[in-house]
N, CA, C and O atoms as a printed pandas DataFrame, in Angstrom:
     atom_number atom_name residue_name chain_id  residue_number  x_coord  y_coord  z_coord
0              1         N          UNK        A               1  -10.744   12.241  -19.792
1              2        CA          UNK        A               1  -12.075   12.049  -19.607
2              3         C          UNK        A               1  -11.555   12.226  -17.785
3              4         O          UNK        A               1  -11.730   13.254  -17.130
4              5         N          UNK        A               2  -11.137   11.400  -17.450
5              6        CA          UNK        A               2  -10.889   11.168  -16.422
6              7         C          UNK        A               2   -9.539   11.918  -15.666
7              8         O          UNK        A               2   -9.520   11.959  -14.436
8              9         N          UNK        A               3   -8.659   12.379  -16.289
9             10        CA          UNK        A               3   -7.526   12.627  -15.878
10            11         C          UNK        A               3   -7.331   14.350  -14.929
11            12         O          UNK        A               3   -6.490   14.454  -14.035
12            13         N          UNK        A               4   -7.913   15.109  -15.187
13            14        CA          UNK        A               4   -8.263   15.935  -13.904
14            15         C          UNK        A               4   -8.604   15.375  -12.259
15            16         O          UNK        A               4   -7.863   15.481  -11.283
16            17         N          UNK        A               5   -9.845   14.813  -12.320
17            18        CA          UNK        A               5  -10.168   14.107  -11.334
18            19         C          UNK        A               5   -9.215   13.688  -10.826
19            20         O          UNK        A               5   -8.771   14.399   -9.924
20            21         N          UNK        A               6   -8.522   12.500  -11.105
21            22        CA          UNK        A               6   -7.227   11.725  -10.658
22            23         C          UNK        A               6   -6.231   12.637   -9.783
23            24         O          UNK        A               6   -6.115   12.482   -8.567
24            25         N          UNK        A               7   -5.492   13.646  -10.556
25            26        CA          UNK        A               7   -4.882   14.158  -10.708
26            27         C          UNK        A               7   -5.330   15.569   -9.484
27            28         O          UNK        A               7   -4.442   16.327   -9.093
28            29         N          UNK        A               8   -6.160   15.658   -9.219
29            30        CA          UNK        A               8   -6.814   16.385   -8.265
30            31         C          UNK        A               8   -6.652   15.220   -6.295
31            32         O          UNK        A               8   -6.307   15.433   -5.133
32            33         N          UNK        A               9   -7.213   14.001   -7.206
33            34        CA          UNK        A               9   -7.002   12.870   -5.972
34            35         C          UNK        A               9   -5.894   12.872   -5.290
35            36         O          UNK        A               9   -5.782   13.362   -4.167
36            37         N          UNK        A              10   -4.869   12.242   -6.024
37            38        CA          UNK        A              10   -3.457   12.136   -6.326
38            39         C          UNK        A              10   -3.071   13.577   -5.663
39            40         O          UNK        A              10   -3.578   13.663   -4.545
40            41         N          UNK        A              11   -2.566   14.354   -5.909
41            42        CA          UNK        A              11   -2.671   15.662   -5.050
42            43         C          UNK        A              11   -3.134   15.743   -3.772
43            44         O          UNK        A              11   -2.458   16.027   -2.784
44            45         N          UNK        A              12   -4.704   15.399   -3.818
45            46        CA          UNK        A              12   -4.441   15.327   -2.359
46            47         C          UNK        A              12   -4.159   14.207   -0.948
47            48         O          UNK        A              12   -3.991   14.360    0.262
48            49         N          UNK        A              13   -4.233   12.854   -2.052
49            50        CA          UNK        A              13   -3.309   12.539   -0.960
50            51         C          UNK        A              13   -2.319   12.827   -0.992
51            52         O          UNK        A              13   -1.991   11.942   -0.202
52            53         N          UNK        A              14   -0.817   13.622   -1.331
53            54        CA          UNK        A              14    0.743   13.575   -1.731
54            55         C          UNK        A              14    0.652   15.392   -0.754
55            56         O          UNK        A              14    1.725   15.847   -0.358
56            57         N          UNK        A              15   -0.597   16.171   -0.504
57            58        CA          UNK        A              15   -0.676   16.886    0.546
58            59         C          UNK        A              15   -1.159   16.857    1.637
59            60         O          UNK        A              15   -0.892   17.688    2.505
60            61         N          UNK        A              16   -2.207   15.591    1.829
61            62        CA          UNK        A              16   -2.343   14.640    2.947
62            63         C          UNK        A              16   -3.781   16.272    2.976
63            64         O          UNK        A              16   -3.799   17.232    3.748
64            65         N          UNK        A              17   -4.564   16.002    2.041
65            66        CA          UNK        A              17   -5.594   16.767    1.907
66            67         C          UNK        A              17   -6.364   15.985    1.498
67            68         O          UNK        A              17   -6.247   15.164    0.589
68            69         N          UNK        A              18   -7.678   16.344    2.552
69            70        CA          UNK        A              18   -9.166   15.371    1.833
70            71         C          UNK        A              18   -9.922   16.205    0.622
71            72         O          UNK        A              18  -10.060   17.356    0.208
72            73         N          UNK        A              19  -10.347   14.740    0.311
73            74        CA          UNK        A              19  -11.324   15.175   -0.623
74            75         C          UNK        A              19  -12.496   16.395   -0.237
75            76         O          UNK        A              19  -12.933   17.390   -0.814
76            77         N          UNK        A              20  -12.704   15.800    0.913
77            78        CA          UNK        A              20  -14.114   17.096    0.588
78            79         C          UNK        A              20  -13.557   18.235    1.537
79            80         O          UNK        A              20  -14.256   18.763    2.402
80            81         N          UNK        A              21  -12.115   18.595    1.276
81            82        CA          UNK        A              21  -11.807   20.266    1.332
82            83         C          UNK        A              21  -11.076   20.643   -0.122
83            84         O          UNK        A              21  -10.473   21.691   -0.357
84            85         N          UNK        A              22  -11.270   19.585   -0.986
85            86        CA          UNK        A              22  -10.411   20.172   -1.982
86            87         C          UNK        A              22  -11.757   21.060   -2.984
87            88         O          UNK        A              22  -12.774   20.410   -2.743
88            89         N          UNK        A              23  -11.975   21.745   -3.556
89            90        CA          UNK        A              23  -12.848   22.280   -4.496
90            91         C          UNK        A              23  -12.641   22.723   -5.984
91            92         O          UNK        A              23  -11.695   23.507   -6.063
92            93         N          UNK        A              24  -13.107   22.518   -6.922
93            94        CA          UNK        A              24  -12.853   22.697   -8.556
94            95         C          UNK        A              24  -13.991   23.274   -9.503
95            96         O          UNK        A              24  -15.181   22.982   -9.622
96            97         N          UNK        A              25  -13.363   23.991   -9.985
97            98        CA          UNK        A              25  -14.224   24.800  -11.384
98            99         C          UNK        A              25  -14.472   23.864  -12.445
99           100         O          UNK        A              25  -13.449   23.306  -12.842
100          101         N          UNK        A              26  -15.645   23.501  -13.073
101          102        CA          UNK        A              26  -15.037   23.612  -14.723
102          103         C          UNK        A              26  -16.394   23.734  -15.571
103          104         O          UNK        A              26  -17.388   23.415  -14.918
104          105         N          UNK        A              27  -16.608   24.086  -16.746
105          106        CA          UNK        A              27  -17.973   24.581  -16.909
106          107         C          UNK        A              27  -17.512   23.087  -18.209
107          108         O          UNK        A              27  -18.603   22.819  -18.711
108          109         N          UNK        A              28  -16.784   22.448  -18.644
109          110        CA          UNK        A              28  -16.927   21.249  -19.855
110          111         C          UNK        A              28  -17.468   20.049  -19.290
111          112         O          UNK        A              28  -17.790   19.984  -18.104
112          113         N          UNK        A              29  -17.577   19.120  -20.075
113          114        CA          UNK        A              29  -17.985   17.972  -19.973
114          115         C          UNK        A              29  -16.985   17.140  -19.425
115          116         O          UNK        A              29  -17.025   16.130  -18.722
116          117         N          UNK        A              30  -15.850   17.983  -20.044
117          118        CA          UNK        A              30  -14.771   17.133  -19.372
118          119         C          UNK        A              30  -13.826   17.465  -18.143
119          120         O          UNK        A              30  -12.662   17.235  -17.816
120          121         N          UNK        A              31  -14.833   18.067  -17.677
121          122        CA          UNK        A              31  -14.908   18.119  -16.177
122          123         C          UNK        A              31  -15.654   17.826  -14.839
123          124         O          UNK        A              31  -15.724   18.366  -13.735
124          125         N          UNK        A              32  -16.207   16.666  -15.474
125          126        CA          UNK        A              32  -17.651   15.642  -15.278
126          127         C          UNK        A              32  -16.987   14.979  -13.650
127          128         O          UNK        A              32  -17.085   15.157  -12.436
128          129         N          UNK        A              33  -16.486   14.372  -14.375
129          130        CA          UNK        A              33  -15.370   13.464  -13.339
130          131         C          UNK        A              33  -14.704   14.020  -12.315
131          132         O          UNK        A              33  -14.650   13.590  -11.163
132          133         N          UNK        A              34  -14.017   15.330  -12.913
133          134        CA          UNK        A              34  -13.698   16.181  -11.982
134          135         C          UNK        A              34  -14.124   16.397  -10.739
135          136         O          UNK        A              34  -13.719   15.994   -9.649
136          137         N          UNK        A              35  -15.172   17.228  -11.124
137          138        CA          UNK        A              35  -16.323   17.991  -10.656
138          139         C          UNK        A              35  -16.975   16.726   -9.213
139          140         O          UNK        A              35  -16.854   16.929   -8.005
140          141         N          UNK        A              36  -17.651   15.462   -9.889
141          142        CA          UNK        A              36  -17.645   14.530   -8.943
142          143         C          UNK        A              36  -16.143   14.472   -7.880
143          144         O          UNK        A              36  -16.307   15.030   -6.795
144          145         N          UNK        A              37  -15.173   14.044   -8.046
145          146        CA          UNK        A              37  -14.514   13.270   -7.185
146          147         C          UNK        A              37  -13.911   14.078   -5.605
147          148         O          UNK        A              37  -13.501   13.627   -4.536
148          149         N          UNK        A              38  -14.185   15.847   -6.304
149          150        CA          UNK        A              38  -14.038   16.549   -5.423
150          151         C          UNK        A              38  -15.017   16.143   -4.495
151          152         O          UNK        A              38  -15.783   15.186   -4.385
152          153         N          UNK        A              39  -14.516   18.109   -3.276
153          154        CA          UNK        A              39  -15.346   17.493   -2.256
154          155         C          UNK        A              39  -16.715   19.039   -2.207
155          156         O          UNK        A              39  -17.741   19.412   -1.639
156          157         N          UNK        A              40  -15.799   19.387   -3.178
157          158        CA          UNK        A              40  -16.982   20.796   -3.763
158          159         C          UNK        A              40  -17.005   21.068   -5.493
159          160         O          UNK        A              40  -16.026   21.617   -5.999
160          161         N          UNK        A              41  -17.918   20.742   -6.166
161          162        CA          UNK        A              41  -17.565   21.272   -7.686
162          163         C          UNK        A              41  -18.627   22.236   -7.547
163          164         O          UNK        A              41  -19.659   22.360   -6.887
164          165         N          UNK        A              42  -17.863   22.987   -8.582
165          166        CA          UNK        A              42  -18.799   24.142   -8.707
166          167         C          UNK        A              42  -18.529   24.379  -10.544
167          168         O          UNK        A              42  -17.498   24.419  -11.216
168          169         N          UNK        A              43  -19.845   24.489  -10.861
169          170        CA          UNK        A              43  -19.566   24.945  -12.310
170          171         C          UNK        A              43  -20.015   26.875  -12.730
171          172         O          UNK        A              43  -20.666   27.791  -12.226
172          173         N          UNK        A              44  -19.379   26.685  -13.638
173          174        CA          UNK        A              44  -19.629   28.127  -13.880
174          175         C          UNK        A              44  -20.966   28.551  -14.732
175          176         O          UNK        A              44  -21.433   28.129  -15.790
176          177         N          UNK        A              45  -21.251   29.257  -14.092
177          178        CA          UNK        A              45  -22.929   29.587  -14.987
178          179         C          UNK        A              45  -23.376   29.412  -15.934
179          180         O          UNK        A              45  -24.555   29.208  -16.225
180          181         N          UNK        A              46  -21.997   29.502  -16.884
181          182        CA          UNK        A              46  -21.835   29.073  -18.546
182          183         C          UNK        A              46  -21.851   28.029  -18.766
183          184         O          UNK        A              46  -21.570   27.963  -19.963
184          185         N          UNK        A              47  -22.009   27.022  -18.380
185          186        CA          UNK        A              47  -21.407   25.643  -18.211
186          187         C          UNK        A              47  -22.507   25.033  -19.537
187          188         O          UNK        A              47  -23.557   25.563  -19.899
188          189         N          UNK        A              48  -21.853   23.738  -20.097
189          190        CA          UNK        A              48  -23.156   23.058  -20.465
190          191         C          UNK        A              48  -24.011   22.119  -19.516
191          192         O          UNK        A              48  -23.393   21.507  -18.645
192          193         N          UNK        A              49  -25.415   21.954  -19.620
193          194        CA          UNK        A              49  -26.320   21.612  -18.764
194          195         C          UNK        A              49  -25.794   20.151  -17.949
195          196         O          UNK        A              49  -26.375   19.599  -17.014
196          197         N          UNK        A              50  -24.309   19.657  -18.726
197          198        CA          UNK        A              50  -24.309   18.044  -18.316
198          199         C          UNK        A              50  -23.296   18.183  -17.250
199          200         O          UNK        A              50  -22.801   17.290  -16.563
200          201         N          UNK        A              51  -23.044   19.601  -17.225
201          202        CA          UNK        A              51  -22.172   20.062  -16.003
202          203         C          UNK        A              51  -23.015   20.819  -14.722
203          204         O          UNK        A              51  -22.948   20.430  -13.556
204          205         N          UNK        A              52  -23.740   21.866  -15.143
205          206        CA          UNK        A              52  -24.279   22.502  -13.836
206          207         C          UNK        A              52  -25.216   20.894  -12.830
207          208         O          UNK        A              52  -25.662   20.862  -11.683
208          209         N          UNK        A              53  -25.192   20.186  -13.534
209          210        CA          UNK        A              53  -26.039   18.748  -13.404
210          211         C          UNK        A              53  -25.683   18.078  -12.386
211          212         O          UNK        A              53  -26.530   17.658  -11.598
212          213         N          UNK        A              54  -23.865   17.771  -12.152
213          214        CA          UNK        A              54  -23.460   17.111  -11.178
214          215         C          UNK        A              54  -22.799   18.456  -10.263
215          216         O          UNK        A              54  -21.891   18.031   -9.550
216          217         N          UNK        A              55  -22.982   19.755  -10.118
217          218        CA          UNK        A              55  -22.256   20.542   -9.321
218          219         C          UNK        A              55  -22.867   20.593   -8.448
219          220         O          UNK        A              55  -24.094   20.499   -8.412
220          221         N          UNK        A              56  -21.890   20.807   -7.266
221          222        CA          UNK        A              56  -22.586   21.202   -5.926
222          223         C          UNK        A              56  -23.070   23.185   -5.965
223          224         O          UNK        A              56  -23.964   23.799   -5.381
224          225         N          UNK        A              57  -22.280   23.516   -6.668
225          226        CA          UNK        A              57  -22.247   24.932   -6.543
226          227         C          UNK        A              57  -23.128   25.499   -7.994
227          228         O          UNK        A              57  -23.674   24.654   -8.704
228          229         N          UNK        A              58  -23.193   26.728   -8.291
229          230        CA          UNK        A              58  -23.187   27.280   -9.578
230          231         C          UNK        A              58  -22.439   28.877   -9.160
231          232         O          UNK        A              58  -22.858   29.734   -8.383
232          233         N          UNK        A              59  -21.593   28.867   -9.735
233          234        CA          UNK        A              59  -20.498   30.556   -9.657
234          235         C          UNK        A              59  -21.168   31.549  -11.070
235          236         O          UNK        A              59  -22.012   31.454  -11.961
236          237         N          UNK        A              60  -20.398   32.270  -10.676
237          238        CA          UNK        A              60  -21.204   33.326  -11.907
238          239         C          UNK        A              60  -19.843   33.333  -13.115
239          240         O          UNK        A              60  -18.623   33.273  -12.958
240          241         N          UNK        A              61  -20.853   33.452  -14.545
241          242        CA          UNK        A              61  -20.016   33.097  -14.925
242          243         C          UNK        A              61  -18.806   33.652  -15.389
243          244         O          UNK        A              61  -18.416   34.743  -14.973
244          245         N          UNK        A              62  -18.166   32.970  -16.239
245          246        CA          UNK        A              62  -16.367   33.678  -16.884
246          247         C          UNK        A              62  -16.071   34.928  -16.720
247          248         O          UNK        A              62  -15.057   35.452  -16.261
248          249         N          UNK        A              63  -17.546   35.603  -17.349
249          250        CA          UNK        A              63  -16.844   36.837  -17.766
250          251         C          UNK        A              63  -17.362   37.727  -16.711
251          252         O          UNK        A              63  -17.593   38.933  -16.802
252          253         N          UNK        A              64  -17.554   36.701  -15.378
253          254        CA          UNK        A              64  -17.930   37.636  -14.499
254          255         C          UNK        A              64  -17.458   37.503  -13.430
255          256         O          UNK        A              64  -18.154   37.744  -12.444
256          257         N          UNK        A              65  -15.970   37.029  -13.279
257          258        CA          UNK        A              65  -15.018   36.952  -12.351
258          259         C          UNK        A              65  -15.498   35.920  -11.891
259          260         O          UNK        A              65  -14.879   35.716  -10.847
260          261         N          UNK        A              66  -16.515   34.840  -12.096
261          262        CA          UNK        A              66  -16.837   33.562  -11.069
262          263         C          UNK        A              66  -16.289   33.269  -10.117
263          264         O          UNK        A              66  -16.508   33.340   -8.908
264          265         N          UNK        A              67  -15.244   32.786  -10.978
265          266        CA          UNK        A              67  -13.979   31.741  -10.069
266          267         C          UNK        A              67  -12.956   31.936   -8.691
267          268         O          UNK        A              67  -12.419   31.137   -7.924
268          269         N          UNK        A              68  -12.998   34.105   -8.850
269          270        CA          UNK        A              68  -12.547   34.983   -8.022
270          271         C          UNK        A              68  -14.054   35.147   -7.481
271          272         O          UNK        A              68  -14.437   34.998   -8.642
272          273         N          UNK        A              69  -14.925   35.272   -6.966
273          274        CA          UNK        A              69  -15.810   35.573   -6.058
274          275         C          UNK        A              69  -16.143   34.623   -5.545
275          276         O          UNK        A              69  -16.686   34.885   -4.473
276          277         N          UNK        A              70  -16.074   32.967   -5.891
277          278        CA          UNK        A              70  -16.359   31.779   -4.795
278          279         C          UNK        A              70  -15.383   31.730   -3.873
279          280         O          UNK        A              70  -15.489   31.448   -2.680
280          281         N          UNK        A              71  -14.416   32.022   -4.497
281          282        CA          UNK        A              71  -13.073   31.859   -4.170
282          283         C          UNK        A              71  -13.319   33.126   -2.689
283          284         O          UNK        A              71  -13.529   32.885   -1.500
284          285         N          UNK        A              72  -13.224   34.033   -3.183
285          286        CA          UNK        A              72  -13.446   35.181   -1.710
286          287         C          UNK        A              72  -14.394   34.981   -0.834
287          288         O          UNK        A              72  -14.363   35.304    0.354
288          289         N          UNK        A              73  -15.486   34.298   -1.562
289          290        CA          UNK        A              73  -16.414   33.957   -0.555
290          291         C          UNK        A              73  -16.602   32.424    0.474
291          292         O          UNK        A              73  -17.107   32.403    1.596
292          293         N          UNK        A              74  -16.053   31.252   -0.268
293          294        CA          UNK        A              74  -15.840   30.676    0.210
294          295         C          UNK        A              74  -14.799   29.893    1.066
295          296         O          UNK        A              74  -14.969   29.004    1.900
296          297         N          UNK        A              75  -13.531   30.571    0.546
297          298        CA          UNK        A              75  -12.222   30.354    0.637
298          299         C          UNK        A              75  -11.321   31.222    1.610
299          300         O          UNK        A              75  -10.792   30.776    2.628
300          301         N          UNK        A              76  -11.232   32.400    1.198
301          302        CA          UNK        A              76  -10.336   33.348    2.138
302          303         C          UNK        A              76  -11.686   34.379    2.639
303          304         O          UNK        A              76  -12.069   35.499    2.302
304          305         N          UNK        A              77  -12.118   33.431    3.539
305          306        CA          UNK        A              77  -13.020   33.625    4.968
306          307         C          UNK        A              77  -12.239   33.814    6.214
307          308         O          UNK        A              77  -12.819   33.961    7.290
């Protein structure tokens, strides 16, 4: 369950990107550690309650292009 978060931490180290600058999206229990490991953990609106509880913010659901909307609003500015 920790592989995704560990991978992002290692990738950040390799690319010299601080964890505070990394955003990750998730919706299932296997995403919890990843969302906690990065600077901004984003839960999809249709996530399981445990993911919503640990997220820094909530994106619209997958069916509403939630990932794209958050990237457009917070990353591509």
